[in-house]
Phi, psi and omega in degrees: 000135181290151183298319181294327176293321178298321179294317178298318178297318179299318178296317179297317180298327182262012181049047181251134178269171177299320180294319178296321176300314180298315180294318184297319184259012177055044175237163179287162180296324178297316178297318179300317180299316180295320178296314182293335180260010175074015181268347182209146174252157177290141179282163182302316181293329176291319179294320178298319179296321176297316179300317179295323180298322179269013177061036170271139177273137180245119180272183184295338179269009179061035174260131182269140175209158180270000000 
C-alpha cells in the first residue's frame, strides 16, 4: 500500500479533514493537499517543528526521542 493512501486512511479513521491536518501540523492547506495526494513530502524543518510540538527532542542527527 502506498504511503499517501495510508495517510488518507489514517485521517478517515480519526475523522480528520484536510484543513484539520493542515492546522495540526502547522502547514498551509495547499501543502496539506499536496502531502495527502503524494505530490509533496514534508521538509525536514517541518518535521522538526512537528516533533517539537509533540515534545519530542530532536538531536543533531535528526533522530526524535522523548
